[in-house]
ROGU-65088 format. One line per field, with one value per residue (C-alpha): chain; x, y, z; residue in one letter. Coordinates in Angstrom, 3 decimals, always signed. Layout:
<nodes>
lumro <- [A_...]
x <- [X_...]
y <- [Y_...]
z <- [Z_...]
romar <- [A_...]
</nodes>
This chain:
<nodes>
lumro <- [A_A_A_A_A_A_A_A_A_A_A_A_A_A_A_A_A_A_A_A_A_A_A_A_A_A_A_A_A_A_A_A_A_A_A_A_A_A_A_A_A_A_A_A_A_A_A_A_A_A_A_A_A_A_A_A_A_A_A_A_A_A_A_A_A_A_A_A_A_A_A_A_A_A_A_A_A_A_A_A_A_A_A_A_A_A_A_A_A_A_A_A_A_A_A_A_A_A_A_A_A_A_A_A_A_A_A_A_A_A_A_A_A_A_A_A]
x <- [-23.874_-22.186_-22.171_-24.496_-26.921_-27.358_-27.652_-30.293_-32.333_-32.173_-35.058_-35.275_-33.963_-36.799_-36.668_-34.377_-36.431_-35.043_-33.261_-33.614_-30.258_-30.820_-31.224_-31.693_-34.879_-36.381_-35.626_-36.964_-40.463_-40.651_-40.143_-42.708_-44.961_-44.233_-45.219_-48.337_-49.397_-48.528_-50.806_-47.966_-47.454_-43.704_-41.977_-38.080_-35.449_-32.387_-29.384_-26.280_-25.506_-22.128_-20.339_-19.970_-18.504_-17.334_-15.141_-18.846_-20.763_-21.368_-23.796_-24.295_-25.057_-28.046_-29.217_-32.760_-34.179_-37.326_-40.218_-43.608_-46.144_-44.948_-47.565_-48.130_-48.190_-44.785_-43.169_-44.495_-43.521_-39.880_-40.108_-40.869_-38.680_-35.249_-36.807_-39.153_-38.898_-39.204_-39.216_-36.630_-36.541_-33.118_-31.401_-31.426_-31.558_-28.613_-29.447_-31.516_-31.351_-32.922_-31.007_-33.659_-31.410_-30.897_-34.314_-32.775_-32.559_-29.198_-29.785_-27.210_-28.348_-26.439_-26.695_-27.485_-23.930_-24.968_-28.504_-27.613]
y <- [+102.226_+100.346_+96.767_+97.385_+99.305_+96.385_+94.058_+95.736_+96.692_+92.989_+90.560_+88.624_+85.152_+82.324_+80.605_+77.489_+73.980_+72.206_+68.631_+66.324_+65.787_+62.233_+60.521_+56.996_+58.165_+59.930_+56.510_+54.370_+57.098_+56.548_+52.847_+52.397_+54.629_+52.620_+49.364_+50.941_+51.818_+47.648_+46.820_+45.802_+46.909_+47.124_+48.430_+49.742_+50.926_+52.319_+50.088_+51.910_+54.496_+54.285_+56.876_+55.621_+57.098_+56.094_+57.870_+59.565_+59.168_+59.734_+58.408_+55.665_+52.382_+52.192_+49.372_+48.847_+46.115_+45.108_+44.125_+42.582_+39.850_+37.172_+36.892_+37.342_+41.170_+41.095_+38.433_+40.433_+43.616_+42.770_+40.512_+43.937_+46.079_+45.838_+47.303_+49.548_+53.441_+54.920_+58.834_+60.312_+63.632_+64.393_+61.709_+58.183_+54.405_+52.492_+49.361_+47.599_+44.131_+42.042_+39.972_+37.261_+35.579_+39.250_+40.608_+43.679_+45.747_+47.225_+50.189_+52.220_+55.743_+58.216_+61.659_+64.738_+66.523_+69.648_+70.532_+69.949]
z <- [-106.785_-104.486_-103.990_-100.623_-102.110_-105.101_-102.066_-100.427_-103.936_-104.931_-104.764_-101.649_-101.955_-101.779_-98.384_-98.897_-98.108_-95.522_-96.439_-93.894_-92.032_-90.997_-94.650_-92.978_-91.064_-94.025_-96.175_-93.615_-93.461_-97.303_-97.573_-94.744_-97.023_-99.860_-98.416_-97.464_-100.684_-101.523_-98.668_-96.695_-92.965_-91.865_-89.173_-90.582_-87.693_-88.933_-87.864_-89.179_-91.735_-93.314_-96.006_-99.299_-102.454_-105.783_-108.644_-109.398_-106.644_-103.057_-100.441_-97.454_-96.986_-94.979_-92.980_-91.660_-89.389_-90.830_-88.610_-90.367_-90.194_-92.738_-95.483_-99.016_-98.897_-97.368_-99.550_-102.711_-101.713_-101.122_-104.172_-105.975_-103.995_-105.958_-109.342_-107.616_-108.429_-104.710_-104.764_-102.582_-103.999_-105.786_-103.939_-105.738_-104.365_-106.399_-104.777_-102.069_-100.998_-98.185_-95.904_-94.852_-92.035_-90.394_-91.393_-92.632_-95.753_-97.134_-99.136_-101.208_-101.594_-103.837_-102.353_-104.356_-103.078_-105.519_-104.006_-100.454]
romar <- [M_T_A_F_V_R_I_E_R_A_L_P_M_R_P_A_R_P_R_P_T_D_R_G_E_R_L_A_R_T_L_I_A_H_A_A_R_A_G_C_V_V_Q_L_A_V_T_S_V_E_P_W_C_S_A_T_F_S_G_S_V_I_V_L_T_L_E_A_P_P_G_A_P_L_S_N_W_L_A_A_L_P_E_A_E_I_P_L_G_R_D_L_I_A_D_I_A_M_D_W_E_A_R_Q_L_R_V_L_L_C_L_D_E_V_N_G]
</nodes>
């Protein structure tokens, strides 16, 4: 049996699940949904996405501009945000901080390079 015959008889591969190519937009959508679950309405726009890496991880520093009505829901959500568990599939939010003066969130997103 040749290799080509084995390939033809092989089980079909599972279709690959598409991964977003723009992780900044995906992060913004995830944070907007997270804020909504906390009772806070926010608008986030991606300002910049810069590559980042260390000896063990690679990822991006993503800056998001925040638009939201001031009040207790916003303050409570932002205060809890650095310790929140925010699901992003296989990627990981390693750090998140608010720059109050610029009204921006700075997020260090570590990427799962092995899985896409």
